[in-house]
Structures are given as C-alpha cells and as structure tokens.
C-alpha positions as CSV (number, residue, x, y, z in Angstrom):
1,X,-4.3,-1.5,14.2
2,X,-7.2,-3.9,13.3
3,X,-9.7,-1.0,13.0
4,X,-7.2,0.8,10.9
5,X,-6.9,-2.3,8.6
6,X,-10.7,-2.2,8.2
7,X,-10.6,1.4,7.1
8,X,-7.7,0.7,4.7
9,X,-9.6,-2.2,3.3
10,X,-12.7,-0.1,2.7
11,X,-10.6,2.7,1.1
12,X,-9.0,0.2,-1.3
13,X,-12.5,-0.6,-2.6
14,X,-13.9,2.9,-2.7
15,X,-13.8,5.2,-5.7
16,X,-13.9,9.0,-5.7
17,X,-16.4,11.1,-7.6
18,X,-14.2,11.1,-10.6
19,X,-14.3,7.3,-10.6
20,X,-10.7,6.8,-9.7
21,X,-9.8,4.7,-6.7
22,X,-9.3,6.6,-3.4
23,X,-5.8,6.6,-1.9
24,X,-5.3,3.7,0.7
25,X,-4.0,6.1,3.2
26,X,-5.3,9.6,4.3
27,X,-1.8,11.0,4.9
28,X,-2.6,11.6,8.5
29,X,-1.0,8.3,9.7
30,X,2.3,8.5,11.6
31,X,5.5,7.2,10.0
32,X,5.4,4.1,12.1
33,X,1.8,3.4,11.1
34,X,2.7,3.7,7.4
35,X,5.7,1.5,8.0
36,X,3.4,-1.2,9.7
37,X,0.9,-0.9,6.8
38,X,3.8,-1.5,4.3
39,X,4.9,-4.6,6.3
40,X,1.2,-5.8,6.5
41,X,0.5,-5.3,2.8
42,X,3.8,-6.6,1.4
43,X,3.8,-9.9,-0.4
44,X,0.3,-9.5,-1.8
45,X,-1.7,-7.2,-3.9
46,X,-3.9,-5.2,-1.4
47,X,-6.9,-5.8,-3.5
48,X,-6.2,-9.5,-4.1
49,X,-5.5,-9.2,-7.8
50,X,-1.7,-10.3,-7.6
51,X,-0.6,-7.9,-10.3
52,X,3.1,-8.2,-10.8
53,X,3.5,-4.4,-11.0
54,X,1.9,-3.8,-7.5
55,X,4.7,-2.3,-5.4
56,X,3.6,-4.4,-2.3
57,X,3.6,-7.5,-4.4
58,X,7.1,-6.7,-5.5
59,X,8.3,-5.9,-1.9
60,X,7.1,-9.4,-1.0
61,X,10.1,-10.8,-2.9
62,X,12.4,-9.4,-0.2
63,X,13.3,-11.5,2.9
64,X,11.5,-10.2,6.1
65,X,14.8,-8.9,7.3
66,X,15.6,-7.1,4.0
67,X,12.0,-5.8,4.0
68,X,12.3,-4.5,7.5
69,X,15.6,-2.8,6.8
70,X,14.5,-1.4,3.6
71,X,11.2,0.0,5.0
72,X,12.8,1.3,8.2
73,X,15.3,3.4,6.3
74,X,12.4,5.0,4.2
75,X,11.5,8.6,5.0
76,X,7.8,9.7,5.1
77,X,7.7,10.9,1.5
78,X,9.1,7.6,0.2
79,X,6.5,5.7,2.3
80,X,3.6,7.7,1.0
81,X,5.0,7.3,-2.6
82,X,4.6,3.5,-2.3
83,X,0.9,4.1,-1.7
84,X,0.6,6.4,-4.6
85,X,2.2,3.7,-6.7
86,X,-0.3,1.2,-5.5
87,X,-3.1,3.6,-6.2
88,X,-1.9,4.0,-9.8
89,X,-1.8,0.3,-10.0
90,X,-5.6,0.2,-9.1
91,X,-6.3,2.9,-11.5
92,X,-4.9,0.9,-14.5
93,X,-7.3,-1.4,-16.5
94,X,-6.6,-5.0,-15.9
95,X,-7.5,-7.9,-18.2
C-alpha cells in the first residue's frame, strides 16, 4: 500500500488542465483499498490544511471502532463520494 500512498499523495497535489485538483483516487481501486485509504486519511486533511469541512478531518472525530464500523458498512459509491467531497474541499478557495 506504500506505493499506492505515494500515488495518492501526488494526485492530491496535481491539478488538471482546467486548473482543478485531480481526484485522489482513480476509481480503479478495490472496495477494500478505498476503505483502507479512508482509514489512513481519517483524522487529518489529506493535504495538511486541517480544514474543518474536509470529510476525512470530520471522520477523525469518530473513535477507531466507530470509524471502522461506519466505513466497513459503506458501499462503493459512498466510499467514492467521500473522495469527491474531499476533492470539492480542495477546489474551494481558502484564506
């Protein structure tokens, strides 16, 4: 997963031709890989900005047991939606 973490980190910083940030995931990840990424990214803003509206920052408020129960119950679309919310967070101008 370490190589995957490096790819995700690079994607978090990259911008597309339209100037918008790229999605953190490609959509080719397995459900289990997406869940592991959610676990790994929870509790901190993935780009280190600590924005209160970052979904991964918010998930960090859950206990590890609650987080695992919550994320394990999520279907693929819900997992991908978390990454869409995070991308939208990176698209917003921040002071």
